[in-house]
N, C-alpha and C positions, 0 to 999 in steps of 0.2 A: 866457459860457464863457471860461475862461482856460486857458493852457497853452502848450507849445512850438509853434513854427511848423511847418507841414507842409513837407516838402522842396520846394525850388523846382521848379516844373514838374509837380508831382503833379496828376493830373487829378481833378476833382470830378465823377465820372461815375456816382454812385450813382443808381439809378432811383427816380423818384418813385413808381413803382408799388410798389416793395417797402417803402414806408415803414412799418416797424414790424410786419410780419407774419412768421410762421414760414416757413421754406423748404419747398419741395416742389412740383414740377410746373412746366410752362412757362406763364408768365403774361404779361399785357400790361404794358407799362411803359416807362418810361424813368426814375417816380415813379414810375411808376410806375414797380418794381418794379421800372429801373429799374432809379423809381423807381430802374440802377444799380446791385450789382456792375456788370453790363453795362448799357448803355442799353436802348433799346427791345428787348423780347423776354423780359424776365423780371421785370416789376415791378408793373404797375398793380394786379394782383390783391392786392397786399399793403397797399393803402391802408387805413388805419383799423385799429382793433382787430378782429381776425379772429374771427368767430363760429364756434364749433365745436359738434359734437353735444353734447347734454346741457346746453345753456345755458352752456357754458364760453366764455371769451374769452381769446385769446392776443394780447398787446400787447407788442412788443419796445421800444416807446417809453414804456411805462407808468411807468418810474422814471428818474431821471437816470442811474443806472448802466447801465440797459438801453439807454437812448438813446445813451449814450456808446459802448457796445460796438458798436451798430449803425453809428454814424457812422464809427468806426475801421475796422470790417470793410469798409466801402464807400469808404474813402479820403477821407472828408470831415472827419476830425479826427485830430490826433496822439494817440498813445497816452497821452501825459502830460497831456492836457487835463483840466480839471475842469468838468464840466457841472452846472449848477444846475437846479432845478426850473422856474424861469421859462423857461430855454432849452428844456427838454424839452417844456414846454407849448406853446411857439411851434411846434415841429415837429409836435406832435399837432394843433394848430389848422390848420396849413397842409394836412396830409393830408386833413382833413375837407373843406376847400374844394376840393381836387383831386378828392376822391371825388364831390362835388356836380357838378363839371364832367364827370367821366366818366359819371355817371348821366344827366345831361342829354343828352350826346352819344349814348349808347346808346338812350335813350328818344325821341330826336328832338325834345326840348324846347329852348326858348330857354335859353341859358347864363345862370345866375344872375349878376346884376350884381355882387353882393357877393363872389361867388367869383372873378369876373374881377378885381375890384379887389385882392383878397388875393393872387392869383398875380402880378399885375403889380407889386404892391408888393414881393413877394419877389424878383422878377426884377431890381429896381433896388437891392437891398440891398448888392450888392458890385460893385466896378469890373469892367467887361467887358473893357477893354483890357489886353493883356499888356505888361508893362513890360520895358525892356531892363536886364538885370542881369549881374553878373559874379561868378563863383565860381572859387576856386582850382582845383578839379577839372574844371570844365566850361567855364571861360572865359566869353565873352559868350554870353548866351542870353536868351530871352524867357520870362516866366512871369507869371501873374496875381499881383497884390499880395495878400498873405494875412496881414495883421497878426493877432497873437494875440487882439486884442480883437474880431475880426470873424469868428471861426470859424463861429459859428452863422449869421451873415449869408451867408457863402459857401455853407454847406450849404443854406440855404433857397433861395438863388438857383439853385444847381445843380439841386435837385429841382424847382423851379418851371420851369426851362428844359426839363428832361426831359419834364415833363407837357405843356408847351406844344408841344414838338416832336411828341409822340405825338398830341395832339389835332388838330394841323394837318397831320400828315404822311400819307403814303400808307397807313399801317396803320390809320388812324382808322376806316375803314369795317369793319374786322374786329373792332373792340372789341365785347365782349358780356359780360354778367354770367354768372358761373358758374351752371350749371343744377342744382346739387346743394344743396338747402336743408339747413341754414341758412347755408351759406357765403355770404359777402358780398364775395368777390373778383371781379375782372374779368380777362379774358384776351383773347388774340387768337385768333380762330377759325382752325382748320386743318381744312378739309373739314367733316365732320359733328361734330367735337369741340365739346362745349359745357361742358367741365369744366376747372377750373384745374389739376387734379392727378389722378394715378392714384387717390389715396385718395377724392377726391370722385366720380370716375367709378364706382368700386366701390360707394360708398354709394348713388349714384343707381340703379345696376342692381339692387342688393339691395332697395331700396325698391320698385322696379317689380315685381320678382319676388314680394315679399311682398304687394303689392296684388293681383296676379293670383291668388295662392293664396287670399287672403281672398275675392275675388269668386267663385272656384270653389267655395269652402266654403259660400257663401251661396246658391248656386243648386242 
C-alpha cells in the first residue's frame, strides 16, 4: 500500500471486530468491530464477509477500493493511499483468523495454533514504541513511526491488538454469536440480548412468530 503518511499522532484504533462488515447495531470488537471506529464495543461482529438473508454477502474488504475506504474511515490509512489487491487480501485473511479465535472462545474450544500465529505475526508487523518527533505546529511530541511503505502493516497490527485485547479482557466472557440465522457476527451480551443489531432481532422474532403460526396451523 502506498500513499501519504497519516498525521503524526493519529490513533490506529479501528476495531478488529468491524473488519469489513456493514454498519448497524452494537457489536463486540476492538476487531473486532472495533475491530475500531471505537475499540471494544462496536466491532467483532463485523469480522468476515457478513452473511445476509437470501444468501447475499456484504464484504467491505472485498475490493481494494472498498478496503481502502474502510481503512480511511477508521483512521488506519490516509485518503491518498493506494491499496492493492494483495494488501486487501492480507486484511481479509487476518479477519478470518480473528474470527476463528472468536469462535473458539465462544465455543470453549482450544484456540487454533495457526490463528494464534497469524495474530501474533500481525502484532509484530509495526513498531510498538512511540518515537520522539518535532513538528512546527506541535513542537516536541511522541508518535508511532508510520512510513508510507508500512500502512497495511500498521493496520494489521492495530486490528490484531484490538482482537487480542478483546479476547483477553474483561468483556471476553460476554462474547457470543448473533442468534439470528444466517448472520455470522459476534456481539457482547447485554442482559438477554442475543442479536448484533435491531434488524437481526426483528428477523429472529419474525421467524419465531412464523414458526408458532405454522405449528398452530398443523394442529
